[in-house]
PyMOL CGO cylinders between C-alpha atoms (Angstrom):
from pymol import cmd
from pymol.cgo import CYLINDER

trace = [
    CYLINDER, 78.96, 145.94, 38.85, 76.32, 144.98, 36.28, 0.3, 1, 1, 1, 1, 1, 1,
    CYLINDER, 76.32, 144.98, 36.28, 76.85, 142.17, 33.82, 0.3, 1, 1, 1, 1, 1, 1,
    CYLINDER, 76.85, 142.17, 33.82, 78.34, 143.16, 30.46, 0.3, 1, 1, 1, 1, 1, 1,
    CYLINDER, 78.34, 143.16, 30.46, 76.02, 143.19, 27.50, 0.3, 1, 1, 1, 1, 1, 1,
    CYLINDER, 76.02, 143.19, 27.50, 76.54, 141.13, 24.37, 0.3, 1, 1, 1, 1, 1, 1,
    CYLINDER, 76.54, 141.13, 24.37, 77.76, 144.22, 22.52, 0.3, 1, 1, 1, 1, 1, 1,
    CYLINDER, 77.76, 144.22, 22.52, 80.37, 144.91, 25.18, 0.3, 1, 1, 1, 1, 1, 1,
    CYLINDER, 80.37, 144.91, 25.18, 81.61, 141.32, 25.07, 0.3, 1, 1, 1, 1, 1, 1,
    CYLINDER, 81.61, 141.32, 25.07, 81.74, 141.29, 21.27, 0.3, 1, 1, 1, 1, 1, 1,
    CYLINDER, 81.74, 141.29, 21.27, 83.59, 144.60, 21.00, 0.3, 1, 1, 1, 1, 1, 1,
    CYLINDER, 83.59, 144.60, 21.00, 86.02, 143.67, 23.76, 0.3, 1, 1, 1, 1, 1, 1,
    CYLINDER, 86.02, 143.67, 23.76, 86.79, 140.29, 22.20, 0.3, 1, 1, 1, 1, 1, 1,
    CYLINDER, 86.79, 140.29, 22.20, 87.24, 141.75, 18.73, 0.3, 1, 1, 1, 1, 1, 1,
    CYLINDER, 87.24, 141.75, 18.73, 89.55, 144.40, 20.16, 0.3, 1, 1, 1, 1, 1, 1,
    CYLINDER, 89.55, 144.40, 20.16, 91.68, 141.79, 21.89, 0.3, 1, 1, 1, 1, 1, 1,
    CYLINDER, 91.68, 141.79, 21.89, 92.09, 139.68, 18.77, 0.3, 1, 1, 1, 1, 1, 1,
    CYLINDER, 92.09, 139.68, 18.77, 92.63, 142.51, 16.30, 0.3, 1, 1, 1, 1, 1, 1,
    CYLINDER, 92.63, 142.51, 16.30, 94.91, 144.61, 18.47, 0.3, 1, 1, 1, 1, 1, 1,
    CYLINDER, 94.91, 144.61, 18.47, 97.07, 141.61, 19.43, 0.3, 1, 1, 1, 1, 1, 1,
    CYLINDER, 97.07, 141.61, 19.43, 97.37, 140.58, 15.80, 0.3, 1, 1, 1, 1, 1, 1,
    CYLINDER, 97.37, 140.58, 15.80, 98.22, 144.13, 14.75, 0.3, 1, 1, 1, 1, 1, 1,
    CYLINDER, 98.22, 144.13, 14.75, 100.86, 144.49, 17.46, 0.3, 1, 1, 1, 1, 1, 1,
    CYLINDER, 100.86, 144.49, 17.46, 102.45, 141.18, 16.53, 0.3, 1, 1, 1, 1, 1, 1,
    CYLINDER, 102.45, 141.18, 16.53, 102.55, 142.07, 12.83, 0.3, 1, 1, 1, 1, 1, 1,
    CYLINDER, 102.55, 142.07, 12.83, 103.80, 145.62, 13.36, 0.3, 1, 1, 1, 1, 1, 1,
    CYLINDER, 103.80, 145.62, 13.36, 106.43, 144.78, 15.95, 0.3, 1, 1, 1, 1, 1, 1,
    CYLINDER, 106.43, 144.78, 15.95, 107.74, 141.73, 14.16, 0.3, 1, 1, 1, 1, 1, 1,
    CYLINDER, 107.74, 141.73, 14.16, 108.10, 139.93, 17.48, 0.3, 1, 1, 1, 1, 1, 1,
    CYLINDER, 108.10, 139.93, 17.48, 109.49, 136.42, 17.09, 0.3, 1, 1, 1, 1, 1, 1,
    CYLINDER, 109.49, 136.42, 17.09, 110.19, 135.56, 20.72, 0.3, 1, 1, 1, 1, 1, 1,
    CYLINDER, 110.19, 135.56, 20.72, 107.73, 134.22, 23.25, 0.3, 1, 1, 1, 1, 1, 1,
    CYLINDER, 107.73, 134.22, 23.25, 108.31, 137.27, 25.43, 0.3, 1, 1, 1, 1, 1, 1,
    CYLINDER, 108.31, 137.27, 25.43, 107.34, 139.62, 22.60, 0.3, 1, 1, 1, 1, 1, 1,
    CYLINDER, 107.34, 139.62, 22.60, 104.19, 137.62, 21.90, 0.3, 1, 1, 1, 1, 1, 1,
    CYLINDER, 104.19, 137.62, 21.90, 103.31, 137.60, 25.60, 0.3, 1, 1, 1, 1, 1, 1,
    CYLINDER, 103.31, 137.60, 25.60, 103.72, 141.37, 25.85, 0.3, 1, 1, 1, 1, 1, 1,
    CYLINDER, 103.72, 141.37, 25.85, 101.50, 141.86, 22.79, 0.3, 1, 1, 1, 1, 1, 1,
    CYLINDER, 101.50, 141.86, 22.79, 98.89, 139.49, 24.22, 0.3, 1, 1, 1, 1, 1, 1,
    CYLINDER, 98.89, 139.49, 24.22, 98.82, 141.24, 27.60, 0.3, 1, 1, 1, 1, 1, 1,
    CYLINDER, 98.82, 141.24, 27.60, 98.57, 144.63, 25.93, 0.3, 1, 1, 1, 1, 1, 1,
    CYLINDER, 98.57, 144.63, 25.93, 95.73, 143.34, 23.73, 0.3, 1, 1, 1, 1, 1, 1,
    CYLINDER, 95.73, 143.34, 23.73, 93.88, 141.98, 26.75, 0.3, 1, 1, 1, 1, 1, 1,
    CYLINDER, 93.88, 141.98, 26.75, 94.24, 145.30, 28.54, 0.3, 1, 1, 1, 1, 1, 1,
    CYLINDER, 94.24, 145.30, 28.54, 93.02, 147.22, 25.53, 0.3, 1, 1, 1, 1, 1, 1,
    CYLINDER, 93.02, 147.22, 25.53, 90.07, 144.84, 25.07, 0.3, 1, 1, 1, 1, 1, 1,
    CYLINDER, 90.07, 144.84, 25.07, 89.10, 145.23, 28.71, 0.3, 1, 1, 1, 1, 1, 1,
    CYLINDER, 89.10, 145.23, 28.71, 89.28, 149.00, 28.39, 0.3, 1, 1, 1, 1, 1, 1,
    CYLINDER, 89.28, 149.00, 28.39, 87.03, 148.95, 25.32, 0.3, 1, 1, 1, 1, 1, 1,
    CYLINDER, 87.03, 148.95, 25.32, 84.51, 146.59, 26.92, 0.3, 1, 1, 1, 1, 1, 1,
    CYLINDER, 84.51, 146.59, 26.92, 84.24, 148.73, 30.03, 0.3, 1, 1, 1, 1, 1, 1,
    CYLINDER, 84.24, 148.73, 30.03, 83.95, 152.06, 28.25, 0.3, 1, 1, 1, 1, 1, 1,
    CYLINDER, 83.95, 152.06, 28.25, 81.28, 151.01, 25.71, 0.3, 1, 1, 1, 1, 1, 1,
    CYLINDER, 81.28, 151.01, 25.71, 78.06, 152.47, 27.08, 0.3, 1, 1, 1, 1, 1, 1,
    CYLINDER, 78.06, 152.47, 27.08, 75.60, 149.83, 28.15, 0.3, 1, 1, 1, 1, 1, 1,
    CYLINDER, 75.60, 149.83, 28.15, 72.01, 150.10, 27.05, 0.3, 1, 1, 1, 1, 1, 1,
    CYLINDER, 72.01, 150.10, 27.05, 70.04, 151.67, 29.82, 0.3, 1, 1, 1, 1, 1, 1,
    CYLINDER, 70.04, 151.67, 29.82, 66.66, 150.42, 30.79, 0.3, 1, 1, 1, 1, 1, 1,
    CYLINDER, 66.66, 150.42, 30.79, 63.78, 152.65, 29.95, 0.3, 1, 1, 1, 1, 1, 1,
    CYLINDER, 63.78, 152.65, 29.95, 62.34, 154.35, 32.98, 0.3, 1, 1, 1, 1, 1, 1,
    CYLINDER, 62.34, 154.35, 32.98, 58.61, 154.83, 32.65, 0.3, 1, 1, 1, 1, 1, 1,
    CYLINDER, 58.61, 154.83, 32.65, 57.77, 158.47, 32.89, 0.3, 1, 1, 1, 1, 1, 1,
    CYLINDER, 57.77, 158.47, 32.89, 54.75, 159.54, 34.80, 0.3, 1, 1, 1, 1, 1, 1,
    CYLINDER, 54.75, 159.54, 34.80, 52.51, 161.64, 32.65, 0.3, 1, 1, 1, 1, 1, 1,
    CYLINDER, 52.51, 161.64, 32.65, 50.71, 164.29, 34.64, 0.3, 1, 1, 1, 1, 1, 1,
    CYLINDER, 50.71, 164.29, 34.64, 46.98, 163.89, 34.58, 0.3, 1, 1, 1, 1, 1, 1,
    CYLINDER, 46.98, 163.89, 34.58, 45.38, 166.63, 32.57, 0.3, 1, 1, 1, 1, 1, 1,
    CYLINDER, 45.38, 166.63, 32.57, 42.01, 167.80, 33.63, 0.3, 1, 1, 1, 1, 1, 1,
    CYLINDER, 42.01, 167.80, 33.63, 39.45, 168.25, 30.93, 0.3, 1, 1, 1, 1, 1, 1,
    CYLINDER, 39.45, 168.25, 30.93, 37.96, 171.69, 31.08, 0.3, 1, 1, 1, 1, 1, 1,
    CYLINDER, 37.96, 171.69, 31.08, 34.68, 172.17, 29.33, 0.3, 1, 1, 1, 1, 1, 1,
    CYLINDER, 34.68, 172.17, 29.33, 34.84, 175.14, 27.03, 0.3, 1, 1, 1, 1, 1, 1,
    CYLINDER, 34.84, 175.14, 27.03, 31.80, 177.28, 26.42, 0.3, 1, 1, 1, 1, 1, 1,
    CYLINDER, 31.80, 177.28, 26.42, 29.83, 175.72, 23.62, 0.3, 1, 1, 1, 1, 1, 1,
    CYLINDER, 29.83, 175.72, 23.62, 29.18, 177.99, 20.69, 0.3, 1, 1, 1, 1, 1, 1,
    CYLINDER, 29.18, 177.99, 20.69, 27.63, 175.38, 18.46, 0.3, 1, 1, 1, 1, 1, 1,
    CYLINDER, 27.63, 175.38, 18.46, 24.28, 177.10, 17.85, 0.3, 1, 1, 1, 1, 1, 1,
    CYLINDER, 24.28, 177.10, 17.85, 25.95, 180.26, 16.60, 0.3, 1, 1, 1, 1, 1, 1,
    CYLINDER, 25.95, 180.26, 16.60, 28.22, 178.23, 14.33, 0.3, 1, 1, 1, 1, 1, 1,
    CYLINDER, 28.22, 178.23, 14.33, 25.28, 176.25, 13.01, 0.3, 1, 1, 1, 1, 1, 1,
    CYLINDER, 25.28, 176.25, 13.01, 23.37, 179.44, 12.20, 0.3, 1, 1, 1, 1, 1, 1,
    CYLINDER, 23.37, 179.44, 12.20, 26.35, 180.93, 10.39, 0.3, 1, 1, 1, 1, 1, 1,
    CYLINDER, 26.35, 180.93, 10.39, 26.95, 177.78, 8.34, 0.3, 1, 1, 1, 1, 1, 1,
    CYLINDER, 26.95, 177.78, 8.34, 23.28, 177.49, 7.39, 0.3, 1, 1, 1, 1, 1, 1,
    CYLINDER, 23.28, 177.49, 7.39, 23.25, 181.18, 6.38, 0.3, 1, 1, 1, 1, 1, 1,
    CYLINDER, 23.25, 181.18, 6.38, 26.22, 180.58, 4.09, 0.3, 1, 1, 1, 1, 1, 1,
    CYLINDER, 26.22, 180.58, 4.09, 24.54, 177.64, 2.40, 0.3, 1, 1, 1, 1, 1, 1,
    CYLINDER, 24.54, 177.64, 2.40, 21.53, 179.69, 1.30, 0.3, 1, 1, 1, 1, 1, 1,
]
cmd.load_cgo(trace, "trace")
């Protein structure tokens, strides 16, 4: 398993803290058992968030197919004659 990125760690940690705080405030738990349940649930939720955040993928260099240069028929003299005829 690859190492978590800084974004994954930050989001997971923030989720643990905020979700645990929210659960404690909303449940009104005053016992140690209630606080422990909220803390375990917060840790589980933080782990879930950290794992599911997509990690930045490394760029894979694409191989660009070599294009062959094809010489086109040169029509420069005809163009030059037409341009010089328009100038006069």
